[in-house]
ROTOR-756967 format. One record per residue: residue in three letters; y, z, x of N, C-alpha, C in turn. Coordinates in pm, whole numbers, padded with zeros to 5 digits, always signed. Example, Ala and Ser with C-alpha at 12.3 -4.5 7.8 and 13.67 -1.06 7.14 Angstrom:
ALA-00569+00780+01319-00450+00780+01230-00330+00780+01320
SER-00225+00708+01285-00106+00714+01367+00003+00787+01290
This chain:
MET+19626+09657+17936+19510+09590+17934+19439+09619+17810
ARG+19397+09496+17770+19337+09457+17631+19166+09489+17650
CYS+19109+09551+17611+18964+09515+17592+18913+09462+17477
SER+18800+09381+17475+18764+09304+17368+18627+09384+17335
VAL+18594+09385+17217+18466+09466+17159+18383+09347+17109
ASP+18255+09326+17139+18172+09245+17084+18122+09312+16958
THR+18158+09257+16836+18149+09332+16724+17991+09300+16694
GLN+17897+09191+16728+17774+09186+16716+17695+09306+16792
THR+17716+09330+16897+17650+09453+16983+17701+09563+16916
LEU+17791+09580+16882+17836+09724+16775+17735+09717+16682
ALA+17741+09640+16621+17635+09646+16474+17505+09677+16497
SER+17458+09616+16616+17333+09666+16648+17298+09798+16715
ALA+17408+09850+16781+17384+10007+16805+17392+10082+16693
VAL+17478+10038+16576+17467+10135+16465+17357+10121+16383
ALA+17268+10017+16417+17171+10009+16312+17054+10086+16384
ILE+17047+10091+16524+16945+10162+16607+16967+10333+16589
ALA+17111+10367+16563+17117+10484+16534+17070+10535+16403
VAL+17090+10430+16312+17060+10510+16183+16890+10510+16169
CYS+16822+10394+16243+16653+10444+16248+16630+10550+16305
VAL+16697+10578+16408+16642+10723+16469+16684+10837+16372
ALA+16778+10819+16329+16818+10940+16235+16687+10966+16111
LEU+16636+10842+16102+16557+10844+15976+16412+10854+16008
ALA+16388+10889+16157+16252+10917+16210+16178+10773+16206
GLY+16239+10675+16256+16139+10554+16271+16178+10439+16161
CYS+16184+10340+16237+16211+10213+16199+16108+10139+16109
GLY+16125+10051+16017+16023+09993+15937+15995+10038+15809
ASN+16024+10150+15762+16017+10214+15638+16109+10205+15573
ASP+16077+10163+15424+16197+10175+15334+16218+10315+15303
PRO+16341+10378+15315+16387+10494+15284+16326+10546+15142
ALA+16341+10467+15046+16307+10500+14919+16153+10535+14913
GLU+16095+10440+14989+15931+10473+14992+15902+10619+15093
GLU+15984+10634+15189+15972+10775+15219+16002+10901+15133
MET+16088+10868+15069+16110+10977+14972+16024+10996+14853
ALA+15967+10873+14813+15833+10891+14709+15719+10949+14760
GLN+15702+10946+14905+15566+10976+14943+15584+11140+14976
GLY+15701+11217+15003+15725+11337+14990+15680+11393+15148
ASP+15725+11510+15163+15683+11583+15287+15538+11554+15324
GLY+15466+11553+15239+15314+11561+15284+15258+11437+15324
GLY+15328+11308+15277+15301+11192+15292+15195+11140+15196
SER+15149+11200+15104+15049+11157+15015+15113+11096+14917
THR+15039+11004+14832+15063+10912+14738+15046+10964+14618
ALA+15077+10921+14487+15062+10979+14351+14896+10970+14311
ASP+14840+10881+14362+14688+10866+14332+14606+10894+14422
ALA+14657+11009+14489+14578+11068+14614+14461+11148+14532
GLY+14475+11229+14423+14373+11314+14376+14429+11376+14257
PRO+14344+11444+14192+14370+11532+14055+14499+11606+14075
THR+14566+11627+13947+14661+11707+13959+14608+11860+13899
ASP+14710+11949+13901+14688+12066+13865+14607+12097+13736
GLY+14652+12004+13651+14574+12012+13518+14435+11940+13517
GLY+14399+11919+13628+14242+11849+13642+14245+11681+13604
GLU+14371+11620+13579+14383+11484+13572+14417+11407+13693
THR+14357+11299+13706+14406+11197+13828+14484+11126+13769
SER+14562+11046+13843+14670+10960+13810+14625+10870+13718
GLU+14476+10842+13719+14455+10731+13602+14435+10791+13467
GLY+14451+10917+13474+14414+10954+13336+14276+11025+13291
THR+14160+11035+13401+14060+11090+13379+14061+11221+13416
THR+13966+11329+13355+13989+11454+13402+13870+11490+13485
GLY+13885+11588+13588+13782+11623+13671+13673+11697+13611
GLY+13561+11701+13682+13437+11782+13642+13348+11712+13538
ASP+13274+11768+13439+13174+11705+13364+13250+11608+13268
SER+13177+11508+13235+13246+11425+13134+13219+11452+12975
VAL+13167+11578+12955+13175+11644+12809+13196+11778+12838
GLY+13248+11838+12720+13309+11964+12723+13190+12054+12713
ASP+13218+12195+12738+13122+12292+12739+13049+12301+12579
GLY+12901+12319+12581+12852+12358+12464+12829+12254+12346
SER+12852+12112+12407+12834+12014+12314+12772+11875+12387
SER+12748+11912+12515+12672+11782+12596+12595+11684+12512
SER+12464+11772+12469+12369+11681+12442+12381+11658+12281
GLU+12426+11751+12193+12442+11738+12073+12546+11639+12043
THR+12671+11627+12133+12764+11533+12063+12710+11394+12129
ALA+12642+11399+12259+12623+11250+12267+12494+11195+12197
SER+12408+11272+12132+12289+11276+12024+12370+11216+11923
SER+12468+11274+11834+12524+11234+11740+12581+11103+11726
GLU+12620+11070+11849+12703+10927+11873+12589+10823+11897
THR+12476+10842+11950+12379+10746+11963+12257+10734+11869
GLY+12272+10842+11767+12183+10839+11661+12044+10875+11729
THR+12044+10960+11818+11914+11020+11874+11910+11174+11830
ALA+11778+11254+11841+11781+11372+11828+11845+11460+11946
PRO+11897+11547+11919+11935+11653+12064+11830+11707+12150
ASP+11846+11741+12272+11764+11788+12346+11657+11904+12296
THR+11762+12013+12183+11687+12125+12175+11595+12117+12048
CYS+11588+11983+12000+11471+11929+11893+11343+11935+11965
SER+11324+11948+12088+11187+11952+12165+11157+12071+12259
ASN+11263+12181+12240+11259+12301+12350+11161+12396+12311
GLY+11104+12387+12180+11021+12493+12142+11074+12625+12082
VAL+11190+12603+12054+11289+12752+12008+11380+12701+11905
GLY+11369+12792+11799+11463+12790+11672+11607+12816+11734
ASP+11673+12688+11740+11803+12701+11766+11890+12728+11676
PRO+12019+12748+11684+12113+12765+11559+12129+12626+11521
GLY+12137+12616+11361+12104+12512+11267+12009+12464+11237
GLU+11875+12502+11308+11745+12449+11277+11686+12552+11177
GLU+11617+12493+11074+11571+12571+10963+11419+12621+11017
ALA+11356+12578+11141+11242+12642+11204+11258+12582+11329
VAL+11138+12626+11413+11132+12572+11551+11129+12428+11564
ASP+11242+12357+11607+11251+12222+11660+11253+12128+11531
CYS+11304+12184+11415+11311+12104+11279+11413+12168+11207
GLY+11463+12082+11102+11597+12109+11016+11737+12070+11106
GLY+11829+12091+10990+11952+12071+11077+11982+11946+11156
PRO+12017+11963+11276+12035+11868+11363+11907+11767+11391
CYS+11792+11833+11342+11661+11773+11403+11592+11706+11291
GLU+11655+11703+11155+11622+11658+11047+11488+11718+10991
VAL+11384+11619+10969+11272+11675+10890+11202+11753+10952
CYS+11155+11848+10894+11035+11945+10962+10911+11920+10967
PRO+10823+11917+11067+10690+11840+11059+10609+11937+10975
GLY+10492+11904+10894+10415+11964+10854+10431+11995+10710
VAL+10551+11943+10653+10586+11977+10506+10530+11873+10387
ALA+10450+11763+10464+10390+11683+10359+10270+11641+10395
PHE+10227+11559+10295+10072+11506+10311+10107+11343+10355
ALA+10043+11287+10460+10045+11161+10520+10040+11049+10389
ASP+10110+10955+10406+10093+10831+10306+09950+10766+10284
ASP+09885+10758+10423+09750+10691+10450+09652+10787+10461
PRO+09549+10762+10388+09427+10855+10402+09343+10802+10518
LEU+09271+10928+10598+09187+10897+10682+09055+10912+10613
THR+08943+10824+10672+08807+10832+10628+08731+10959+10717
TRP+08708+11049+10616+08610+11179+10684+08471+11188+10641
SER+08384+11160+10725+08249+11151+10690+08186+11286+10655
VAL+08100+11264+10555+08019+11389+10503+07872+11358+10530
PRO+07772+11440+10526+07645+11417+10569+07585+11338+10487
ASN+07580+11334+10344+07511+11278+10250+07592+11275+10112
ASP+07509+11212+10029+07575+11203+09890+07556+11358+09802
GLY+07538+11444+09862+07522+11596+09802+07665+11654+09796
PHE+07763+11606+09840+07890+11677+09842+08006+11605+09756
PRO+07999+11561+09642+08060+11496+09588+08207+11583+09532
SER+08184+11685+09472+08253+11784+09405+08323+11884+09499
THR+08429+11932+09454+08519+12023+09551+08452+12159+09491
PHE+08541+12266+09521+08490+12414+09529+08525+12493+09391
GLY+08534+12458+09312+08555+12542+09172+08492+12476+09071
GLY+08504+12505+08935+08436+12444+08822+08356+12550+08761
GLY+08264+12515+08639+08222+12597+08565+08104+12672+08624
ASN+08048+12629+08725+07955+12688+08769+07973+12711+08928
PRO+07900+12817+08973+07912+12832+09117+07878+12727+09197
SER+07977+12660+09272+07940+12544+09383+07839+12570+09463
SER+07789+12486+09540+07685+12481+09621+07753+12477+09776
HIS+07876+12447+09778+07939+12460+09898+08074+12457+09919
THR+08126+12468+10010+08256+12500+10049+08301+12487+10196
THR+08435+12503+10231+08470+12486+10389+08522+12621+10430
MET+08472+12636+10539+08540+12775+10618+08547+12731+10757
ASP+08596+12782+10832+08581+12792+10979+08497+12897+11022
LEU+08393+12891+11078+08261+12978+11092+08277+13002+11236
ASP+08272+12887+11312+08255+12909+11475+08380+12931+11547
GLY+08499+12941+11450+08631+12995+11520+08704+12884+11618
ASP+08684+12784+11603+08743+12671+11681+08869+12608+11618
GLY+08926+12686+11511+09030+12621+11444+09020+12506+11351
ARG+08906+12470+11330+08868+12358+11192+08760+12384+11120
ALA+08802+12360+10987+08723+12385+10873+08558+12332+10901
ASP+08478+12409+10859+08342+12347+10885+08277+12339+10724
LEU+08212+12266+10706+08142+12220+10577+07999+12312+10553
VAL+08015+12418+10463+07907+12518+10435+07824+12492+10301
SER+07701+12495+10309+07624+12470+10184+07528+12601+10192
THR+07532+12642+10054+07481+12791+10036+07342+12782+09965
HIS+07326+12674+09881+07216+12677+09804+07167+12517+09766
ASP+07048+12489+09736+07009+12375+09721+06998+12318+09594
GLY+07080+12397+09487+07114+12348+09345+07048+12455+09249
ALA+06954+12516+09266+06883+12625+09213+06940+12781+09222
TYR+07061+12751+09290+07144+12894+09285+07061+13007+09360
GLU+06985+12947+09435+06892+13050+09534+06923+13006+09691
VAL+06955+13119+09760+06997+13101+09862+06876+13023+09966
PHE+06923+12940+10055+06832+12860+10144+06750+12968+10230
GLY+06609+12944+10212+06525+13033+10282+06457+13153+10231
GLY+06528+13155+10096+06492+13293+10019+06494+13428+10086
ALA+06420+13505+10029+06430+13654+10084+06384+13663+10218
ALA+06290+13571+10260+06233+13593+10387+06326+13541+10496
ASN+06416+13417+10483+06487+13390+10566+06607+13342+10516
PRO+06710+13439+10443+06822+13380+10390+06940+13299+10496
HIS+06974+13203+10458+07076+13152+10532+07154+13022+10471
TRP+07256+12997+10535+07335+12886+10483+07305+12770+10553
ARG+07352+12637+10530+07354+12519+10610+07479+12491+10652
VAL+07518+12478+10783+07676+12453+10804+07679+12328+10905
HIS+07746+12227+10844+07794+12116+10914+07895+12123+10982
LEU+07905+12147+11115+08017+12169+11193+08123+12041+11198
ASN+08271+12089+11210+08340+12015+11232+08341+11914+11356
THR+08339+11786+11358+08336+11716+11483+08494+11667+11501
GLY+08584+11686+11449+08708+11627+11463+08730+11481+11404
ASP+08643+11418+11335+08645+11303+11260+08544+11322+11139
GLY+08498+11416+11125+08399+11441+11008+08299+11560+11038
PHE+08208+11565+10943+08106+11684+10964+07976+11622+10999
ALA+07916+11695+11103+07790+11691+11157+07694+11643+11066
ASP+07630+11508+11102+07487+11502+10996+07376+11609+11004
GLU+07351+11677+11103+07259+11760+11097+07323+11906+11067
ALA+07259+11974+11006+07309+12139+10954+07274+12240+11052
SER+07335+12345+11114+07304+12452+11170+07260+12537+11093
GLN+07174+12645+11105+07125+12751+11008+07227+12846+11050
TRP+07266+12921+10925+07367+13027+10960+07303+13151+10871
SER+07256+13272+10945+07201+13374+10876+07314+13432+10795
VAL+07257+13467+10679+07334+13584+10590+07266+13696+10543
PRO+07322+13817+10523+07254+13929+10532+07121+13947+10431
ASN+07133+13885+10314+07025+13874+10242+07022+13787+10145
GLU+06932+13778+10025+06940+13656+09929+07034+13661+09838
ASN+07125+13753+09841+07222+13764+09723+07356+13677+09741
PHE+07352+13622+09872+07459+13540+09900+07450+13398+09895
ALA+07406+13359+09746+07346+13210+09733+07468+13139+09680
SER+07546+13188+09609+07662+13098+09543+07788+13118+09639
THR+07874+13012+09625+07999+13003+09700+08087+13074+09601
PHE+08201+13033+09623+08323+13119+09572+08404+13061+09432
GLY+08353+12989+09382+08385+12964+09239+08300+13003+09133
GLY+08356+12931+09025+08246+12960+08906+08322+13036+08799
GLY+08236+13021+08681+08301+13065+08555+08314+13220+08561
ASN+08216+13305+08618+08235+13454+08670+08278+13500+08786
PRO+08357+13622+08803+08395+13657+08925+08295+13677+09032
SER+08298+13608+09137+08199+13605+09259+08189+13743+09299
SER+08095+13789+09348+08067+13922+09422+08109+13910+09571
HIS+08136+13787+09632+08167+13768+09770+08254+13659+09788
THR+08324+13672+09923+08396+13537+09966+08386+13574+10113
THR+08455+13492+10189+08476+13493+10329+08628+13507+10352
MET+08668+13560+10472+08823+13585+10509+08791+13633+10661
ASP+08896+13608+10719+08882+13671+10865+08967+13785+10870
LEU+08882+13919+10849+08959+14033+10837+08978+14132+10967
ASP+08901+14083+11060+08926+14132+11202+08998+14058+11302
GLY+09053+13957+11256+09143+13878+11326+09114+13797+11436
ASP+08986+13754+11439+08942+13696+11570+08914+13547+11569
GLY+08961+13499+11443+08970+13363+11397+08848+13308+11330
ARG+08745+13376+11320+08637+13360+11232+08596+13396+11104
ALA+08589+13325+11012+08542+13394+10880+08444+13518+10895
ASP+08467+13636+10805+08373+13698+10802+08331+13712+10642
LEU+08208+13763+10639+08168+13756+10476+08183+13911+10433
VAL+08237+13895+10314+08304+14001+10234+08229+14032+10095
SER+08145+14136+10064+08118+14155+09941+08198+14254+09867
THR+08243+14246+09740+08321+14348+09675+08223+14415+09579
HIS+08134+14379+09516+08065+14450+09419+07926+14419+09410
ASP+07839+14501+09375+07698+14473+09358+07623+14390+09222
GLY+07707+14350+09152+07680+14265+09040+07734+14314+08917
ASP+07754+14440+08917+07791+14515+08780+07951+14484+08790
TYR+08038+14427+08856+08157+14403+08861+08232+14542+08872
GLU+08184+14613+08943+08277+14739+08988+08268+14780+09137
VAL+08366+14791+09181+08368+14804+09347+08289+14919+09398
PHE+08221+14849+09519+08128+14971+09591+08206+15104+09589
GLY+08125+15194+09563+08176+15339+09576+08261+15413+09457
GLY+08276+15307+09379+08362+15374+09249+08502+15425+09279
ALA+08544+15501+09178+08655+15574+09204+08655+15674+09301
ALA+08535+15752+09343+08551+15840+09451+08580+15751+09581
ASN+08501+15666+09607+08504+15604+09749+08510+15459+09746
PRO+08644+15392+09682+08621+15260+09665+08622+15151+09795
HIS+08559+15074+09813+08546+14997+09946+08467+14864+09918
TRP+08483+14765+10016+08423+14659+10028+08346+14686+10157
ARG+08205+14583+10126+08116+14562+10241+08155+14440+10319
VAL+08194+14461+10470+08204+14341+10523+08127+14325+10632
PHE+08047+14199+10648+07964+14158+10763+08031+14054+10852
ARG+08072+14108+10959+08153+14069+11042+08073+13925+11111
ASN+08152+13855+11133+08112+13726+11194+08087+13735+11343
VAL+07951+13747+11384+07910+13784+11524+07858+13644+11610
ALA+07885+13535+11543+07855+13430+11612+07911+13399+11753
ASN+07852+13354+11866+07891+13335+12008+07981+13249+12011
């Protein structure tokens, strides 16, 4: 007896068997192999080297130690270290020099300010052939120089022996005060200020470090230090202003 085989039915059965062997129909075998055992695609995340499939690195966009400096050099702006209050490597001083360029405070401004003085009696500065009648110093300890007048032109201290004093025009921030304060000095020998043709017997300086100028006398008029060789010393009248 001859059996007839339906070739179309046989072909369908073979196709079904192949699908079962490949664990599911409808997927391209080549695609299954590309996905691998985990079923993830090539762009699922960064590789071991920190690179994604698109070629970008994981983590920060700039490398260690060069974030602000590199970005700043590319944009033309100063790095963050130029305002951190610390003298960083490459800087000449705190927040200046090197990557921070010009250091502040090493030049005078191009344009002058107008600084008021009390009257027309203060035209000269503080040296010259004769002792000047005025100078500047910080007497009240606020960090700003005050205008100090010591005599009225006759080389005698204001007030004479009875009430020796200097006239002090305090610094207001944009000029000197019009009205002078009386600033007591120890005696009438402190009439002149600190220039002149002969060595002065006194000057002012902050010797005790409190930020206020003290009055220092170095000799009694004979140009020899107080105490001579046996006990050389200066006489310092401390600034006791409140």
